[in-house]
N, C-alpha and C positions, 0 to 999 in steps of 0.2 A: 213294117215288120218290127215287132217289139224285141228289144234286146233280151237275151236269156237272163233269167234271174240268177244272181250270184248266190252261191251256197257256201257256207262255212263247213269244212270237213270235220268229222268227228275227231280225227287225229289232232286237228288244230285246237279244238275245245279241250280235249283231254290233256294236251300238253300244257295248256295254261292252268287248268285245274290242278294238275300234278305240280306245277311250279308254285302256285299259291299255297297248296298244302305243304310243300317243302319249306316255304318261307315261315309258315306258322310253326312247323316243327323245329326250325332253327331257333326261333324265339323260345319255344318250350325247352329245347336242349340247353340254352343259355341259362334259363331259370333253374332247371334241374341240376345242372352242374354247380351253379352258384350256391344252392342249398346244400348239396352234398359236400362241397369244399369246406363248408363251415364245420364239418366234423373234425377238421384239422386246423383251419384258419379261423379259429374262434377269437373273439375279442375278450379274452379272459381265460378261465380254466374249464376243463372237461367238456368242451364243445357245447356250451349252453346256447350259443346262437343257432346252431343246428337244431337243438331241441325246440327252441322257440319257433323257428321257421316251420318245422314239421308239425308241431302242435297247431299252428295257425292254419296250415293246409288241411290237416285232418278235421278241423272244426267247420270246414265249408259244408253247408247243407247239401244233402243228396250227392255226396262226393262221388260215389260209384257212377252215377248218371253223368255228372260233370266230366269225369275222367273219360268215360266212354265216348261222349259227344266231342269233347275238345281235344282228346289225345288219340283214343282208339280209332275213331272214324277217319281223321286225317292220316293216321299211320297206314290204315288199310288202303285208302285211296292212293296215297303216294307210293306205297309198297307194291300194289298190284300193277300199276302202270309202270313203275320202276323196273319190276321183274320183266315185264313185256319188252321194255326198251333194252334191258341188259341182254335178253335172249336174242334180240334182233340186231344188236349193235355189231358193226364191223370194225374191229380194232385194227389200227394201221400204224401204230407207233413203234412196233418192234421190227427187228431185222426180217427181211423177206428173201425168199429164194428166187424172186423175180416174177412169180405167178400172181402176186398181190402187191399193192402199193406199200411203200415203207416211208413214212413221214415222221421222223423222230424229232418233231418240234414240240415246244413247250405245251401248247394247247392240245396237241394230239396226245401227248403223254397224260395231261390232265384228264382228257376224255377217257382214256384207258383206265386210269386210277379211279375215276368216278364210277365206272362200271364194276371194277373189281371190289371197291369198298362197299358197293351196294350189297354184294353177297355176304361180306363180313358182317354188315349191319343186319341183314335178314336173320342170320343165325344168332348173332349177338343179342338182338332185341328179343327174340324168342326165348333164349336162355335167361336173359335178365328178368323178363316178365315172369317166367316160370319160377325162378329162384326167389325174387323179392315179393311177388304178389301171391304166390301159392305156397311154396315150400317154407319160406322163412318169414312170411308176413306175421307181425305180432298179433296174437289172438286176444280179443277182449273178453275178460272174465270178471264179472262183478265190478265193473268200473276200473279194472286194472288191466294191464297189458302184459302178456306172458310170452317169452321167447326162450329158445333153447340155444345155448352157445357152448363153446368148449372152454375148459378151465385153463387159466394161466395165473401166474403169481401177481400180476398187476390188476387182475379183475376185481378182487375184493375191495381194495382201496377206492377204485373208481366207483364201484357199486355203492359204497358208503356215501360218497359225495353226491351221487345221483339219487340217493334214497331208494335204491333197488334192493329187493330181497333176493338172496341166492339160496338155492337148494341143490347140493351137489350129489351126483350119482356117479362116482368114479370120475372120469374125464368129462362127463356131460354135466352141464349146469343149467338148471331151470331158473330163469330170472323173471321176477315180477316187478313191474314198474308202475308208477302212478300216472304216467303220461305216455302217449304213443311215441313222442319224440325221444324220450329216454330209452325206450325199448328198441326203437329203430337205430339209435346210435350204437347200441350194443351189437345189433345185427351187422351194421356196416363195419364196425371194428373187428368183429369176429371173422367176417368174410375176408378181410385183407390181412389176416394173420397167415393165410395160405399163400406160399410163393406161386403156386399154379394159378390161383385166382388173380393175383397181382399181374402176372404175365398176360393172362387172357383179357382182363379188363383194360390193360394198357393198350393192347392191340385194338380192342373194341373202341377205346377212346380216340386213338389216333385216326382210325378209319372214320369215326363220327365227325371229328373236328374238320378233317379234310373234306369229307362229303358235304358237310353243312355249308362251309364258306366257298368252296368251289361251286356248289349249287347256287349259293346266293349270288355269286358273280354272274352265273348263267341266267338267273332270274332277272337281273337288271337288264340284260340284253333281250331276253324273251319279251319283256314288257316295254321295251323301247325307252328305258331310262338312260342307258348308255349305248349310243349307237356309233359314235366316231371311234376310230382306232385309238386316238389320244385318250379319250375318256375311259375306254376299256383297259388300256395300259395303266392308267392312273388308279383304277380300282383294284388292280392285282395286289399292290402292297397293303392296301387296307384289308383285303380279304385274308392275306397272310397274317396280319395282326389279329384278326378275328380268330383264325385257326390257333394262333399262339395263345390267345386269352382262354379259349375253351380248353386247350390242352393243359394249361397251367391250373385251372380250376379243377379239372378232372384228376390230374396227377396228385394234386394236394390231397384229395379224398383217398385215392388208391394207395399212395405211398405214405400218407401221413396219419390216417385214421387210427391205426394200431399204435404207431410209435410215438405220436404226439399227444393223443388223448390219454390223460392219466390223472 
């Protein structure tokens, strides 16, 4: 009698695909926040490092296709399976009336926050993409990039340094830049003039930083890289450092783009 053929369940496969896509998105998030942070953490004046980085990215051939394949597809795969897991998850880290387990331990709380932050990220990413890729994306007109921002007293001196032309219509200003990086710098700066946007993006950032590196810790276990309790405990401080680094880079852009770029 031949032994039954072993089968790998679809859930097992999807869990690992979800994990791999998550790792790729952590790497992209680190790159994305590094670029954005240079709107404030520049090595000189007026965020020129940010402008150079954005110009380099915008010069990639077939950029929309590259972004769709390397960012859009992983986001969809990770997001769809993540929503499925969030909907089916049984959270057990809060107080209970006795009808369900109550396990207020560190890893149980981390599991709960991983699921809660997934919902914040779902709506945050949708809002971010709509805002930056559709509503406020610089428009290319005759080899120049045009954006619409709100007027403030520090905008004209900055525009002069950037070589940006301004046309004012009341509080609305139409800015024409010679590079996509300069135009996007004005968009980022204008976004974070709003206290509401600062608060929303701060929540979005904190959720992303936690979700990324708590997920990275889980990735290492899922793929058998850290199996012993000792190695798992050792990776927790490193994951916290990763969360802190992403948070620092993101907060630099959110809180520094308007006040420091001048």
